[in-house]
N, C-alpha and C positions, 0 to 999 in steps of 0.2 A: 188180389188187390183190384178193386174196381174204381173207375173214375166217378166223379160226382154225377155226370150225365147218366151213367149206367145205373147208379144207385137210385136215381129218380125215374128210371125206366125210359130214358131218352137216348137217342143215338147221337154220337158226336157230330158236330156240325159239318165237318169236312174230313175226307179221307186223309188229307195231309196232316191232320192233327193226331191221327192214330199211330200206334206202334207199327214199325215196318215189318214185323214178323207175321207171316201168313197165318190167318186164323185168330190173331189177337186183335181185339177191338178196344183195348184200353188206350187212353190218351197218352201221348208221349210225356216223359218226365220233364219237369221244368228245367230249361237250359240244355236239353238234349234234342237233337234233330232227328234221331233214329228210333229210340226204344222207349218203352214204358219203364217204370222203376224196376219191375221184376226182371224183365229181360236185360235191362242194362246191367243189373247186378250179376246176372248169369253170364253175360258175355264179357263185361269189362271189369266187374267188381264194384265195390262200394265207393270207388274214387270219384270225386265230384268233377264235372266238366271244368277244365281249366282254360283260361284265356291264353292264347298263343301270342307271345310278344314278338313284335317285328324285329328281325335282326338286320333289316336293310332299310334304307331310306325310301320313302314313298316315291314311286316312279322309277326307281333304280332297277336294273336287271337282277333277277334272282339267280343264285348259283345252284340250279337244279341239275341232277345227274342226267346226262344224255343217254337215251337207250341206244343199244348197238344197232347196226344196220340189219343184223339178223333178226333181232326182236321186232324191229319195225316191219320188216317184210313178213315175218310170221303172223303178226297181228293183222296186217292187211289181207293176207291170204285166208286167215281164219274168218275174218269179217265177211269176205267175199263168199266163202263157202256157207256161212250161216245165213246170209241173205238168199243164196241160191236154194238152200233147204226150205226156207219159209215159202219161197215161190213154188217149189215143187209140191209142197203140202197144201197150197191154196186150193180152195174149192171142195175140201173134204166134208165140210159142214157149211150150211148157209149158202151164200152166193159164191161166185167164182173167186172173189178176193179175200175170203174169210179163212182163217186158220184158228185152231183151238189149242189152248195150253194143255200140255200133257199132265200137268200137276193139278190144275184147278178146274179145267174144263171151260174156262172163260174164252170168249171169242174176240178176235182182233183182226184188223186189216193186216194182211201179210207183210206190208212194207212199212208198218208203223214201228220202226226200230227202237223208239223210246219206250214203248209199252210191251213189245213182244220181241224176244230174242230167239236165236237158234241155240237152245239149251243143250249142253252136253250131259247125257245120262251118266257116263263115266267121265271124270274130270278131264279137261283139255290138257292138263299137265302130262297125261299119258299120250305121248306122241303117236303111238301106234293107232289109236282110235280118234285122235284129234280131228281128222278129216274123213271120218267114216260116216257114211249115210245112215247106217243102222244106229249110230250113237248120237246123232244130232236131230232134234225135232223142235217144233215151235214150243216155246215156254214163256210165260209172262215174265216181265222184267222183275217183278216182285218175288215170284217163285224161284227164279234163277238166282236172285240175290240171296234169298234165305237158304238155298241149297248149300252155299258156301259156309253156312253156319250150322249145318247138320239138320236143317228142316226141309220138308217137302220132297226130300230125295226118295223116301219110301213110296210116296204116291206115284212118282215118276216110274220107279221100278215096277210097282204093281200094274201100272198101265201097260208097260212093255211086256211083262210076263203074261198078262191076260190076252194081249194082242198076238204075240209071237211065240209064247211058250217059255217055260223055264230053261229048256235046253238051249234056246237061242240066246238067252241072257247069259248063261254060263259060258257059252262059246265066245260071246263078246267080251266078257270079263277076262277070260283066259287070253284072248287076243290082245287086250289092252296092256297086259303085263310083258309083252314082247318088247324088245329094244328097237326103237326106230329113230333114225337121225336124218334130218333134212339139211340140204345145203341151201344157200340163198338162191342159187340158180334153179333148183328144183321147186322152191316155193314160188318164185316168179312165174315159172311155167304153169304150175298148178293154178295160180291166181288168174292168169290169162285164160286158162281153160274154164274156170268157174265163171268168169265174167262173160265169156262167149255163151256158155250154157244158160246163164241167166237171161241174156237177150233172147235166146231161142225159146225158153220156157214162157217168158212174158209174151212173145209173139204167138206161140201155139195156144196158150190159154186165154189170150186177149186180156191180160191182167192190167189193172190200173196201178200206177206207181205214185208214191208220195215223194220219193227222192229221185233225182236224175239218175238214169242208168249209167254205168261206168263207160268211159271212152274205150274203144277197141283199137288195137294196133292195125296196121295196114292189112296183114295177112288174115286176121280174124274178121275184119270188115268184109273182105272178099268172101270168106267162108259163110258169113251171115247172109250176104247178098245172094249167094248161090243157093243157100237153104231156103230163103224166102221165095226166090224165083221158082224153085222146084215145086213149091206148094201154092203158088199163085195161079 
């Protein structure tokens, strides 16, 4: 199925109008904010988008389930690690602040978290490799989004195998199947380590940032100061 613009040999006016699936340039279906008609049918079925009725008064507080303390800490730690990995990969192509997507090859500023993520080659649901450097590399937000739907994963795997070899991928895959459980205390310690390492990488590479760097605790501030003094 092709859009009217494509049938006339024209490109869609704006990327926001196109289907969210990587490599698909068909316009989004009417009333759908994500997919063209073909991909909507594949992912969601033929059901028409329905309007959600409000079950609460305007301005009233919603009864949304609260995430547990463990989930909140896990997400914070994972986000800190993903930002660190993007910083560590900065400068591989282009200037010192540039990273490239392992699925599409597109280039981004390392700290542009809206457009580029720290994408997990093997799903972050596998705790053993959730915080593994070999498993997390810069990946565009669009490619990372489509991986959850079974797209662009093969290109990510192809890049990894071409770069590190099939044996390295098989080892990572086997390691991801091991059982790993974190406690909240372990996650907090890891997050503090990742935040300190981020400050060090930014200092060493002289990277420019878009977001403010995380605040460090007293001990880590002293460690960072000692590190900078040694290299001054």
